[in-house]
N, C-alpha and C positions, 0 to 999 in steps of 0.2 A: 947651480948656486942659488941660495935663497937670500933675499935682502930683508933685513930687519929695519923697520922705520919707526922713528918717533919724530917729534917736531924739529929736532935739532941735529940728529945724527943719522948716518947711513953706515951700517956695520955689516961686513960680509961674513958669511958663515959657511964652512965646509963640513961634510960628515966627519965625525971623530973629534971635532973641536967642542970645547965647553963654552957656553955662552952665559954671561951674567943674567940673572933673572930680571935685571932692570929693564931689559928690552922684551918686546912682545912682537911676534910675527904679525904684521898687518899688510894685507894685500888687498887692493881694490882696482877695478878696471877704470880706465880713463873714459868713463861713460858720460852721458848727458846729465845735467843737474839744473836745478832752478836756484838762481841766486837770491839773496835777500832783497834785492831791488825789483825782483820779478823778471829780470832778464835771464835767458838761458845761457849756460856755459858748459865747461868740461871739468869733471872732477879730477883733481890732481894734487900733488904735494905743493906746498908753498914754494919750495925751491924750483920746481919745474914751471910753475905758473910765472914766477919772476923771470926765469931764463927765457921763456917764450914770449915775453912782452905783455902778459895779461895782468889783470887786476883781481885780487881775491874779493869775493862778494858772497860771504856766507860759507857755511860748512856743508859737507856731504860725506858719504860713506860712514855714517854713524859718528861723525865728528872727527874721523881720522884724515879726511881730505878737505880741500878748499874748493869751492866752486869758482873756477877761473873764467872771467869774462874778458872777451877780446873786443875792444872798441877802438876804431881808428877813424881818421879823417883825411883831409885833402893831401894829395901827393904821396900816398903810402902804398904799400903792397902787402898782401897777406896770403898765406896758405892755410890759415887756421879755419877749421870748419866752425860755422856759427858766428863768424865775425860780424859785428855791427858797424856799418858805415854811416857816420853822422856828419852833420854840418859843423863848420868851424864854430867853436864856442858852445856847442851843445851841452846842456839842454836849453841854453838861451837861443833866441832866434838869430838868424843871420840876415843882415840887410846890405850885403856888399854885392859887387859884381865880379865876374871872372869865371874861372873854370876850376872845379873841384873833382879830382879823379882818384879812383881806387883801382889798382891792378890786382886781380884775383888769380892766383897761381894754384894749380891743382895740388892737393895734398898727397895724391897718389895717382898713378896712371889709370887705375880702374874707375876714376871719377868720370861720369858721362854727362852729368847735368849739374847746373847751378840754379838753385831756387832763390829768388829774391822776394822777401816779405817786407812790404812797406808798412812797418809799424808806425812810422810818422812820415808824412809826405805832403807838404804844403809849400808849393812854389807858385809863382805867378801863372795865371791861366792863359788861354789863347786870346788872340785879338778877336773882336766880336763881329767882324764882317764875314770872314771865311773860316774862323775857328782854327787858325794855324798857330802852332806854338812858336811864335817869332820873338819872344822875349826870354823866358826861362824854358829850359829843356832838360829832360833826363834821357841820356843816350847810352845804349849798350853796344859795344863793338867787340869783335873777336869771336862771336858765336854765330848762331843762326840770325837771319835778318829780324830785327826788332824795331817796331815803329817808335819814334820819339814821342814822349808824352809830357804833359805839364799839368798844372792845376793841383787839385786835391785828390790824392789817390790813397789815402790812409786805409789800410785793411785789404788792399789789392795785392796781387802777387804776379810773378813771372817765372817761367822756366826757360833757362838758356842752355842750348846745346853746347857742351864743352868739347866735343870731338873725342877722338880715340887717342889714348896714350898721352904723353906729356906734350900736348900741342901748344899753340900760342895762347897766352893768357887772355882772359876776358877783362875788358875795361869798362868800368861804370863811371859815367861822367855827369855831373850836374853843371849846366851852363846857366849862369845868372847874368842877364844883360839888360833887363828892363829897369823901370823906375823903382823907387823905394818900395820894399815889400818885406814883410816879416816872414822869412823863409825858415822852414824847419824840416829836417829829414833824419830818419833813422831806418836804415835798410839792413835787414838781417840776411846774411849770405850763407846759404847751406849747400855744401857739396854732396852730391848724391852718387853713390857707386852704381856701376852698370848692373850689378847683380841683384839689386834690391827690388822688392815687390812694389815699393812706393815710387819707383821711377815713372815719370810721365810718358805717355805714348808719344811717338815721334810726330812732330808737326804741331804740338800743342803749346802755345805760349802760356795759356792758363790751363790748369788741370785740377779738377775737383773730385773729391771722394765722398762717399756717403749716400744713403738712400735719398736724402733731401738736402737742399742748400739754396744758395742765392748767387746769381751771376750779375755782375755790373760791368758796363763799359767804363773805360778809364775816364776820370773827371766827371762821372755821373753825379748829379745832385738835383733833386726835383725843383729846387728854387734857383740856385745860382750856377749850377754846372752847365757846361757847354760841350756838346759832342765834338771830339777832336777830329780834325781833318787828317788825311793820309794814314789811316789805320787799315791794316790788312793782316788778320791773324786768326788762328784757330783757338777755340775754347772747348775743352774736352771734359767729360764726366765719366769716371770709371764705372763700368757696368758691374754692379754688385751681383753676387751669386743669387740665382733664382729670380732675377729681374730681367725682363725682355723689352721694356719700352720706357719712355720718359715723357713726362708732361711738363710744359712750361706755361707759367702764368705771370702776367705783369704784376709787379709788386704793388701793394696798396700805397696810394698817395694820399696822405692825410693833411698835407699842407697847401694844396692847391684846390681851387673849386672845380677843376677839371684835371684828370690824371695826366701827369707828364712822365709816367714811368716808362713809356715807349714812344719816343719822338725822334725819328730818324730822318725824315724828309718832309718837305712842305713847310708852311708857315705855322709853327705850333702856337702862335698867339691866337689862332682861331682853331676850331675843331678840324681835324684832318682824318679822313678814313684810312683804313688799312689798304695798302697796295701790295700786290703780289706779282711774282714772275719776273723773268729777266728780259722782257721785251723793251721796246722803246716807246710804248704808249704812255698816256698820261697817268694810268693806274698801274704801271710797271715800276720795277726797281732797277734802274740802270746805273745809278751813281752811288747812293748810300743804301746799304741793306744788311740784314742779318739772314744768313742762310740756315734754315732748319730743315734737314734732309727729309723729304717726303712728309712735311708737316701737314696735319689735318686737324680741324677743330674737333674737340672731343664730342662724341655722339654721331659723327659723320662716318660713313663707310670709307675705309682707306682705299684710294685708287691704286691701280697698277703702277709700278715704279716708273714706267715710261711716261705716265701721265701726271707724275707728281709735281707739285708746286714746292719750290724750295725757298726762294727769296721772299722775305717780308720786310716792308718798309712803311713809310707814312707816319701817322700819329696815333694809330690804334693797333694793338697787338692781336692779330687774327690771321688765320690762314685763308680767309676769304675776303673779298671786297666788302667791307662793312664798317659802320661807325660803332659797332658793338664789340668790345673786347671779348676775347674767348681764351680758353685754355687750349693749347696746341699740343698734340700728341705726335711723337716720332718713334718709329720702331726700327729705324735704320741703325745698324751696329758697325763699328763702335759709336757711342753717343758723342756727337761732335757738332758744334756750331762753327760758322765762319762769319766774321764781322769785317765789313769793308766800307770805307768812306773815301771819297775823292778829296781834292783840294779846293773845291768851289762850293760855297753855300749861297750867299746873296746873289741875286735878289729872290730866288725861288725858295730856298731853304732858310728859314729864320728861326732863331731861338730854340733849336733842337737840343735836348738834354742828353740823348743817347738812350740807354736802356737799363732797366733793372728787372730781372726775371727770377722768380722762385721756381725751382724744379723739384719734382717728386718722381722717383723711378717707380715703374709699374710692374707688379709680379707677373711671372709667366702663367698664362692660362690657356685654355683651348682657343681663345680668340686673340691671344697675344703671345706669339712665339718668336 
């Protein structure tokens, strides 16, 4: 059976019947669309959008469909792909305390992951002694272990393991318990089927694609950000075709007289050299570190894997003990970093911002395979 659609009628037609020329056969898939507001939605009829609790936001399918946006807030649940989870009163800020929770239910048993894009994310940051999120928190439960985060994380993302089949739902919770603060959040929730090529590798809380890009720790800001305590997660970059290595360089810092683009341990109010390795010595990384598998400074001969240095910390990004920042190369595949912080900062670790790294994948050559 074929359905004829206009903006007001649904008329069924079977072979052998005559149909008034008033109607035209119009079919279009419920694919993605860009709404008039700039938000992403799903193209559907006005009737379907209303029935599913969405809001029409511009036209799609050459004007035959409406771009349906799904936006929800505290105490709700959703199975709609592409839902936006916003604070109460959005787009106005929220200055209350309490708990705001969204329950995400799989739209289909084939969904394996949920991607969270923090289009807006500004809540109170950590306390300033040990950088613990003890006032406001964003918490994910029901999937793989995810560290609680706080502060300013606009532009960041997370991948959540949703399990196999119609398992327990994933819950997203903003807890606001600190003093007055102009909080604002808008989190896009995308459900990712198991069979898609854009599914993240297992064990990656963050997953980047493309030959080049930028990686940041949560709540990174060269001026006011503080490295969050109790972090422990993987950061992955998809290896693009015909590329065999990856280089990481600390982001340019144009706002400080001394770069704060990589400050993980030590007192960053004064210059701190790069520290490496997993030992317990004064120049090792026992507490807070970024693991770069077999990382070596560009221009150096790569050592045998058994002799590799993986952990980097301190206040300078380099795979060697140095006060001079360097570009670090890794050829270990897949391309994956691991970021770890403990729950103690003061008195040894002071004012650390976390990290911002630019990456560029390196093409396969005779020297890089």
